[in-house]
C-alpha distance (Angstrom), angle and dihedral (degrees) to the residues before:
residue distance angle dihedral
M1 . . .
N2 3.92 . .
S3 3.80 127.0 .
P4 3.75 124.0 -119.4
Q5 3.84 90.5 -134.3
N6 3.80 116.1 100.9
Q7 3.79 119.8 -91.8
S8 3.86 96.2 -104.5
D9 3.90 91.2 53.6
A10 3.79 89.9 47.4
I11 3.86 94.0 49.2
I12 3.88 91.3 45.6
E13 3.85 89.6 49.3
F14 3.83 89.2 51.5
L15 3.81 93.9 47.5
K16 3.85 93.7 45.6
G17 3.78 88.6 56.3
L18 3.81 93.6 57.0
K19 3.77 97.6 108.8
P20 3.78 104.8 119.0
N21 3.81 122.5 174.5
L22 3.80 94.1 -132.9
K23 3.85 119.9 -176.4
L24 3.81 96.9 -151.0
P25 3.79 126.2 -171.0
P26 3.89 113.7 -96.2
G27 3.77 114.8 -77.5
I28 3.84 95.6 23.7
E29 3.75 120.5 109.5
V30 3.81 130.3 -169.1
M31 3.82 122.9 -128.8
N32 3.76 113.5 -141.3
P33 3.86 114.0 171.0
F34 3.79 90.9 173.4
L35 3.75 94.2 71.7
D36 3.91 91.0 66.4
Q37 3.86 105.2 81.6
E38 3.77 93.1 -152.2
A39 3.81 93.7 49.9
F40 3.84 90.6 43.9
D41 3.76 90.5 53.4
L42 3.78 89.6 59.4
T43 3.80 91.5 46.8
K44 3.83 88.1 53.2
K45 3.84 91.6 50.0
F46 3.84 88.2 55.9
Y47 3.84 94.5 51.5
R48 3.78 93.8 41.2
K49 3.84 89.2 52.3
F50 3.82 95.5 49.4
Y51 3.78 107.5 23.5
S52 3.86 108.4 40.2
D53 3.86 93.1 123.0
H54 3.79 141.6 74.0
H55 3.85 97.1 -114.7
P56 3.79 114.2 132.3
R57 3.87 116.7 -116.3
I58 3.72 135.9 -146.3
M59 3.87 105.5 -125.7
I60 3.75 121.6 -132.1
F61 3.83 120.0 -165.0
G62 3.69 125.1 -157.5
I63 3.88 123.3 -177.1
N64 3.89 104.2 -98.4
P65 3.77 132.4 -49.1
G66 3.87 118.9 -78.4
R67 3.72 128.3 -135.3
F68 3.89 94.5 -107.8
G69 3.82 99.1 44.8
G70 3.77 129.1 22.7
G71 3.82 90.6 4.3
I72 3.78 87.3 69.6
T73 3.81 106.3 28.8
G74 3.84 100.3 32.2
V75 3.86 88.3 -129.2
P76 3.83 113.4 107.0
F77 3.80 117.4 -112.3
T78 3.84 90.1 -2.1
D79 3.79 116.8 117.1
P80 3.86 122.3 -167.5
V81 3.82 90.6 -92.2
K82 3.84 93.8 54.0
L83 3.79 91.5 42.9
Q84 3.80 91.6 57.7
D85 3.83 104.8 30.4
Q86 3.91 100.8 34.5
C87 3.80 101.8 25.8
G88 3.80 100.0 34.2
I89 3.76 96.0 -126.8
Q90 3.77 109.1 137.1
N91 3.85 112.8 -141.6
D92 3.83 140.2 171.8
Y93 3.84 95.0 -142.1
K94 3.74 116.5 128.2
K95 3.81 102.6 -88.8
V96 3.83 97.4 -113.9
R97 3.80 120.3 159.7
E98 3.78 127.7 -136.7
L99 3.84 120.4 -149.6
S100 3.82 93.0 -141.8
A101 3.82 90.6 49.4
D102 3.83 90.5 54.0
F103 3.90 90.1 57.1
V104 3.79 94.8 40.2
Y105 3.79 93.4 53.6
E106 3.80 90.6 46.1
F107 3.78 91.6 59.6
I108 3.88 90.2 39.5
D109 3.85 86.2 58.9
S110 3.79 90.6 49.7
L111 3.82 88.6 56.7
G112 3.78 93.3 52.8
G113 3.84 103.9 -80.2
P114 3.79 134.1 -73.4
A115 3.76 100.7 -55.4
K116 3.86 93.0 52.3
F117 3.78 92.6 40.6
Y118 3.73 98.7 48.9
S119 3.79 91.8 46.8
N120 3.73 86.9 70.0
F121 3.80 105.5 28.0
F122 3.75 139.7 49.9
I123 3.83 118.0 -161.1
S124 3.75 117.2 -151.0
A125 3.82 133.3 146.1
V126 3.84 135.0 -115.6
C127 3.83 83.4 -116.4
P128 3.77 107.7 27.0
L129 3.83 93.4 -158.8
G130 3.85 122.2 64.4
F131 3.77 132.1 -137.5
T132 3.81 137.1 -143.2
S133 3.73 133.4 -164.7
S134 3.86 120.2 -172.3
G135 3.82 87.5 -8.7
K136 3.79 93.4 -56.6
N137 3.79 130.8 113.8
M138 3.80 118.5 -98.2
N139 3.75 129.3 -163.8
Y140 3.79 117.5 -134.8
Y141 3.80 89.6 -118.5
D142 3.89 98.1 48.0
E143 3.83 93.0 97.3
K144 3.77 126.7 32.6
K145 3.78 91.2 -137.8
L146 3.79 91.9 49.9
F147 3.79 91.5 52.3
E148 3.83 92.7 47.0
S149 3.86 88.3 51.5
V150 3.78 94.5 51.9
E151 3.80 103.5 32.9
P152 3.85 95.6 92.7
F153 3.83 88.8 49.1
I154 3.85 91.2 49.8
I155 3.83 91.9 51.3
E156 3.80 90.5 46.4
C157 3.85 90.6 51.1
F158 3.82 92.5 52.0
K159 3.83 90.4 49.1
K160 3.85 91.1 49.3
Q161 3.78 93.9 48.0
K162 3.73 94.0 47.7
E163 3.83 90.3 49.1
L164 3.79 96.9 46.7
I165 3.80 107.7 29.6
T166 3.78 119.5 63.7
S167 3.79 106.5 -129.2
V168 3.80 142.6 155.3
E169 3.87 122.3 -106.4
T170 3.80 96.4 -110.1
C171 3.86 115.8 75.3
I172 3.85 134.9 179.6
C173 3.77 122.7 -121.8
L174 3.87 116.0 -156.0
G175 3.77 106.1 -142.2
E176 3.78 124.2 44.2
G177 3.76 95.2 -149.6
T178 3.75 130.7 45.4
N179 3.76 97.9 -4.2
F180 3.85 90.7 51.0
K181 3.82 90.4 47.1
F182 3.85 94.1 52.8
F183 3.79 94.4 39.8
S184 3.87 90.9 49.0
A185 3.81 92.4 50.2
I186 3.90 90.5 50.3
N187 3.82 90.9 46.2
E188 3.84 92.2 47.9
K189 3.84 88.7 58.1
H190 3.81 99.4 40.3
H191 3.82 104.2 27.7
F192 3.83 96.2 -139.0
F193 3.87 92.6 154.4
E194 3.77 136.7 20.8
R195 3.72 94.8 -141.4
I196 3.89 136.2 17.1
L197 3.77 118.9 -160.4
P198 3.73 111.9 -158.1
L199 3.79 123.1 -148.5
P200 3.82 131.5 -178.1
H201 3.82 110.9 -88.0
P202 3.78 115.5 -103.7
R203 3.76 92.6 -130.5
W204 3.84 91.5 52.4
I205 3.76 89.6 49.7
M206 3.81 95.1 50.0
Q207 3.83 92.2 43.1
Y208 3.80 101.4 42.4
R209 3.75 108.5 15.4
K210 3.76 103.4 36.2
K211 3.77 94.6 136.9
S212 3.80 90.1 57.0
V213 3.85 97.0 48.5
L214 3.74 94.7 120.4
Q215 3.81 91.6 54.0
Y216 3.82 89.0 52.9
V217 3.74 91.7 47.6
E218 3.80 88.1 55.2
L219 3.82 90.1 46.7
Y220 3.80 91.0 54.4
R221 3.81 93.1 41.6
S222 3.86 93.6 52.0
Q223 3.80 95.0 44.1
M224 3.80 92.6 48.1
Q225 3.78 93.8 43.1
E226 3.79 88.0 52.8
L227 3.82 90.7 53.9
I228 3.77 91.5 48.0
G229 3.81 88.5 54.7
E230 3.73 92.8 47.2
F231 3.82 98.2 50.2
F232 3.86 106.5 23.1
């Protein structure tokens, strides 16, 4: 079921509802930029700028936000530098950069830039809130007890996004290994999407395949262009 409200209203409603009462294992903390009103106002500016329409989107799911990107700005794979310089949203955040964001905005540019890209795609995450332990990023699947704590929240988030945000039945998973495995298992049980297309994770590319970045940009560009042709 999809809502008659426009896409930006739907996304903002979804993000506003991200206030889970998670019982996390000791030493693990949740990052929720949407609880800070000033930060959330900037997030809303982004979605109102790029999503104030009724056009369906192809959904893209990362792992969970990191502390230098979406964990600060509330926009997945978008650090304060990209939010300002690429998306035109002025902000007073410390101008830190995120490796994954560098790659993501390189392939976004290859698809015509933010306005064109976001008119066809919506980036989220399997777990829309991020985690830290001892000041370092954690993935939702890094510890069994962490995953068990957040799995009901993850499932609820998929349900909400499918209910509120108009999307096609194929989605993209960023990460061909563990993220894809966990996402596929959840999807097998709950049938959120008919098809999940996995792509190498931006962080993995920037960390382990830096010399081949242009090849991966082309891989992303061609796969996404193919989906645009298929659905739009």
